[in-house]
C-alpha positions in Angstrom: 17.9 -37.3 2.5 18.2 -33.6 3.2 21.6 -32.2 2.0 22.7 -29.1 3.7 25.0 -26.9 1.5 28.7 -26.4 2.1 29.7 -23.3 4.0 31.7 -21.8 1.1 32.0 -21.9 -2.7 28.5 -20.4 -3.2 28.1 -17.0 -4.9 25.6 -15.1 -2.7 22.9 -13.1 -4.4 20.8 -10.8 -2.2 17.9 -8.6 -3.4 19.0 -5.2 -4.5 22.7 -5.9 -4.5 25.0 -5.3 -7.4 26.5 -8.3 -9.1 29.1 -8.7 -11.8 28.0 -10.7 -14.8 30.6 -12.2 -17.0 30.1 -11.5 -20.6 29.3 -14.4 -22.8 29.1 -14.2 -26.6 25.8 -14.9 -28.3 25.4 -14.8 -32.0 22.0 -13.5 -33.4 22.6 -11.3 -36.4 25.7 -10.0 -34.7 27.7 -10.7 -31.6 26.1 -9.8 -28.4 27.4 -10.3 -24.8 24.6 -11.3 -22.5 24.0 -12.5 -18.9 22.4 -15.8 -18.0 20.1 -14.7 -15.2 17.9 -12.8 -17.7 14.7 -13.6 -15.8 15.5 -12.1 -12.5 18.4 -9.6 -12.9 16.8 -6.9 -15.0 18.7 -3.7 -14.2 22.0 -2.5 -15.5 23.8 -2.1 -18.8 22.0 -1.2 -22.1 20.0 -4.3 -22.9 18.7 -5.5 -26.3 15.8 -7.9 -26.1 15.8 -11.0 -28.4 13.7 -14.1 -28.0 12.9 -13.3 -24.4 16.6 -13.1 -23.6 18.3 -9.9 -22.5 21.5 -9.2 -24.4 24.1 -6.5 -23.7 26.0 -5.1 -26.7 29.3 -4.9 -24.7 32.5 -6.8 -24.7 33.2 -6.7 -21.0 31.5 -7.7 -17.7 28.2 -6.0 -16.8 27.2 -4.7 -13.4 23.5 -5.5 -12.8 21.1 -5.4 -9.8 19.8 -8.7 -8.4 16.1 -9.5 -7.9 14.9 -12.7 -6.3 11.2 -12.4 -7.1 11.1 -14.6 -10.2 13.2 -17.4 -8.8 11.6 -17.7 -5.3 8.5 -16.2 -3.6 6.8 -16.6 -0.3 3.1 -16.2 0.4 1.1 -16.5 3.6 -2.6 -16.9 4.6 -4.2 -17.0 8.0 -5.9 -20.3 8.6 -9.3 -20.4 10.5 -8.8 -16.7 11.5 -12.0 -14.8 12.1 -12.2 -11.1 12.9 -15.2 -10.7 15.2 -16.8 -7.3 15.4 -16.0 -5.4 17.4 -12.4 -6.4 18.0 -8.8 -5.3 17.9 -8.5 -6.3 14.2 -10.9 -3.6 13.1 -9.3 -0.2 12.5 -11.0 3.1 11.6 -9.7 4.0 8.1 -12.1 6.7 6.9 -14.8 9.1 8.1 -17.4 10.4 5.6 -19.8 13.3 6.2 -23.1 12.8 4.4 -25.0 16.0 3.8 -28.8 15.9 3.9 -29.2 17.9 0.6 -29.0 14.7 -1.5 -25.3 15.2 -2.6 -23.5 11.9 -3.1 -20.1 11.8 -1.3 -17.4 9.2 -1.6 -14.9 7.7 0.7 -11.2 8.8 0.6 -10.1 5.2 0.8 -10.8 2.6 -1.8 -12.2 -0.5 -0.1 -10.3 -3.5 -1.4 -12.3 -5.9 -3.4 -13.5 -8.8 -1.3 -12.2 -7.3 2.0 -14.6 -7.0 5.0 -15.6 -3.6 6.3 -18.0 -2.3 8.9 -19.9 1.0 8.3 -20.9 3.0 11.4 -23.6 5.5 10.7 -24.4 8.0 13.4 -26.2 11.3 14.1 -29.5 12.9 13.1 -30.6 15.7 10.7 -33.7 17.7 10.4 -36.0 16.9 7.5 -39.3 18.6 8.5 -39.1 21.8 10.5 -41.9 23.4 12.6 -44.4 20.7 12.4 -47.5 20.6 14.6 -46.9 18.5 17.7 -49.4 18.6 20.6 -49.9 22.2 21.6 -46.7 23.3 19.9 -44.4 22.3 17.1 -41.5 20.0 16.5 -38.5 19.8 14.2 -38.8 16.3 12.9 -35.5 14.4 12.7 -34.2 11.4 10.8 -31.2 9.1 11.2 -29.6 6.5 9.0 -32.7 4.3 9.0 -35.5 5.8 11.0 -37.5 9.1 11.0 -39.6 10.9 13.5 -43.4 11.3 13.0 -44.4 14.9 14.0 -47.9 13.9 15.2 -46.6 11.7 18.1 -42.8 12.0 18.0 -42.4 8.3 17.4 -39.5 7.0 15.2 -40.5 4.8 12.3 -38.8 2.9 9.5 -40.5 4.0 6.3 -41.0 1.1 3.8 -39.6 3.1 0.8 -36.3 3.7 2.6 -37.0 7.4 2.2 -34.7 9.6 4.5 -32.2 6.7 4.9 -28.5 6.6 4.0 -28.0 4.8 0.7 -24.7 3.0 0.1 -23.3 2.8 -3.4 -26.6 4.0 -4.8 -28.6 1.1 -3.1 -31.0 1.4 -0.3 -29.9 -0.9 2.6 -31.3 -2.0 5.9 -29.3 -0.5 8.8 -31.0 -2.7 11.4 -33.3 -2.2 14.4 -34.0 1.2 15.9 -31.2 2.5 18.2 -32.0 5.3 20.6 -28.4 6.6 20.3 -28.9 6.8 16.5 -25.9 4.6 15.9 -26.1 1.8 13.3 -23.7 -0.7 11.8 -23.6 -2.4 8.4 -21.3 -5.1 7.2 -19.9 -4.1 3.9 -17.7 -5.9 1.3 -15.2 -3.9 -0.7 -15.6 -3.6 -4.4 -12.3 -2.2 -5.4 -13.8 1.3 -5.9 -14.6 4.2 -3.5 -17.7 3.7 -1.4 -20.4 6.3 -2.0 -23.1 7.6 0.4 -26.2 9.8 0.0 -29.4 10.5 1.8 -32.5 9.6 -0.1 -35.5 12.0 0.0 -38.2 13.4 -2.2 -37.8 17.0 -1.0 -34.4 18.3 0.1 -35.4 22.0 0.3 -36.1 21.9 4.1 -33.4 19.5 5.1 -30.7 20.7 7.5 -27.7 18.9 8.9 -25.7 15.8 8.1 -25.0 12.2 9.1 -21.6 10.6 9.7 -20.3 7.3 8.3 -17.2 5.8 9.7 -15.5 3.0 7.8 -13.7 0.2 9.8 -11.4 -2.2 8.0 -10.6 -5.7 8.9 -7.0 -6.2 7.7 -6.7 -9.9 6.8 -3.0 -9.7 7.7 -3.6 -8.3 11.2 -3.9 -10.5 14.2 -4.8 -9.7 17.8 -2.4 -9.9 20.8 -2.0 -13.1 22.6 -4.1 -15.2 20.3 -3.5 -18.7 18.9 -3.3 -18.2 15.1 -2.3 -20.6 12.4 -0.4 -19.5 9.3 0.0 -21.3 6.0 3.2 -20.2 4.2 4.0 -21.4 0.7 7.5 -21.2 -0.6 7.6 -21.4 -4.4 10.8 -22.0 -6.4 11.0 -21.8 -10.2 13.6 -24.0 -12.0 14.9 -21.9 -14.9 16.1 -23.3 -18.2 19.9 -23.0 -17.5 20.0 -25.1 -14.3 22.9 -27.5 -14.7 21.5 -31.0 -15.5 21.8 -33.6 -12.8 22.0 -31.0 -10.0 19.6 -30.4 -7.1 18.0 -27.4 -5.6 18.3 -27.0 -1.8 16.1 -24.6 0.1 16.4 -23.7 3.8 14.3 -21.4 5.9 14.2 -20.5 9.6 10.8 -20.2 11.4 10.5 -17.6 14.1 11.2 -18.8 17.7 7.7 -17.5 18.7 6.1 -20.1 16.4 5.6 -23.8 16.4 5.8 -25.8 13.1 2.6 -27.8 12.8 3.5 -29.5 9.6 4.9 -29.1 6.1 4.4 -30.7 2.6 6.6 -30.6 -0.4 5.2 -30.9 -3.9 8.4 -32.7 -4.9 11.6 -33.9 -3.2 12.2 -34.3 0.5 11.8 -31.8 3.4 12.7 -32.1 7.1 13.0 -29.9 10.1 15.9 -29.5 12.4 17.0 -27.5 15.5 13.4 -27.4 16.8 12.5 -26.6 20.4 13.8 -24.3 23.1 17.2 -22.6 23.1 19.9 -23.0 25.6 19.4 -21.3 29.0 16.5 -20.2 31.0 13.6 -18.5 29.2 15.3 -19.0 25.8 13.7 -20.0 22.6 15.2 -20.9 19.2 14.0 -21.0 15.7 13.1 -24.2 13.8 14.8 -24.6 10.5 13.3 -26.5 7.6 15.5 -28.0 4.8 14.0 -29.0 1.4 15.9 -30.8 -1.4 14.4 -31.0 -5.0 16.3 -33.8 -6.8 17.2 -33.1 -10.4 14.3 -30.6 -11.0 12.6 -30.3 -14.3 13.2 -26.9 -16.0 10.4 -24.3 -16.1 8.5 -26.0 -13.3 7.2 -24.4 -10.1 7.9 -26.4 -6.9 6.2 -25.6 -3.7 6.7 -26.2 0.0 3.7 -25.6 2.2 4.4 -24.9 5.9 1.8 -24.5 8.6 2.9 -22.7 11.8 1.1 -21.6 14.9 1.8 -19.0 17.5 3.1 -20.6 20.7 3.6 -19.8 24.3 6.9 -18.1 25.4 9.0 -19.6 28.2 7.1 -17.5 30.7 3.9 -19.1 29.7 2.4 -16.2 27.8 0.7 -16.7 24.5 2.5 -15.0 21.5 2.5 -12.4 20.2 2.9 -10.3 23.3 3.7 -7.0 21.5 2.1 -5.0 18.7 3.7 -4.1 15.4 5.4 -6.0 12.6 6.6 -9.5 13.3 8.5 -11.8 10.9 7.2 -15.3 10.5 10.5 -16.5 8.9 14.0 -15.5 8.2 13.5 -15.6 4.5 14.2 -18.8 2.5 17.7 -19.3 1.0 17.8 -21.3 -2.2 21.0 -23.0 -3.3 21.3 -24.1 -7.0 23.7 -24.6 -9.8 23.1 -22.4 -12.8 25.2 -22.8 -16.0 27.8 -24.7 -14.0 28.1 -22.0 -11.2 27.0 -22.4 -7.6 24.6 -19.7 -6.4 22.9 -18.9 -3.1 19.8 -16.7 -3.4 18.3 -15.0 -0.3 14.5 -14.8 -0.5 12.2 -12.5 1.4 10.8 -12.9 4.9 7.0 -12.5 5.4 5.5 -10.4 8.1 2.3 -10.1 10.1 0.9 -7.0 11.9 -0.2 -7.5 15.5 -2.8 -5.1 16.8 -4.4 -4.4 20.1 -3.9 -2.6 23.4 -0.8 -3.7 25.3 -1.1 -3.9 29.1 
């Protein structure tokens, strides 16, 4: 059975706020006063560390700064979300000019390891000036993958990748010939800057440069008015000083522009309430989820997985209908008894970035 907390008697702790910690004597080799929330309140006073506890050599209350991150956390992933190329999810994040003299140049950005990117190579440069061509001459050109043969002016892909753009020191295939000399290559970030160079066996007569644009697919970005599923995981850690025989209660509000598809608790009981539309025409209300962990075991992580989906608003339009940052939840609140005192801890909301062109 879900047990909602009482409206009062809880000491509220919010990230970044100052709290007064009542001094408690602890004997090590001398008397120290220390605070009990040593794992998540880390600022304030002049601490002495002993056996992973944080002790303050004071005889009065200590003012410290609250942090929620080691008691509760929230993560999200996009479920079955693909970022097709081209599309609104792809954003230009860097432009690299690649000289034809063989110099290796690097991106300003550092492509994140495992993230998807697209490289757009464009332009031509001259690699062979004043070559015989019919009754006259021709300045033979090359692009990211193909080069011009002076004798007939045709563009060919040389088997040794000579005159091509190399990526991270490797010769790659930029694809079939494009008369606009624009090519795309799907690239996976390595956690280091991407490097580019033009491969040739004689750079002395090369003139010009090619351009590589780097497009990033942000895994947290979603397009406008698209059905998207999100998997949120709320994690609560039961610290050693939880009062024996007491429960942990967690409550979170899911955004009114989302539908709760389902949820699963690793332990205890979870239920939703207040689902559906709000009162009045064209009104929507958030769904709340309550989760009770009965008599939790200390030093154990407990999780609540929640799957939500973008919904249609009362006017029948698919959310999200505006770009920018949107919060998926209000931020979970965890209620627990620690060393005999009732505490209420506000956790963080999670956000998504909506991209695209608004009508």
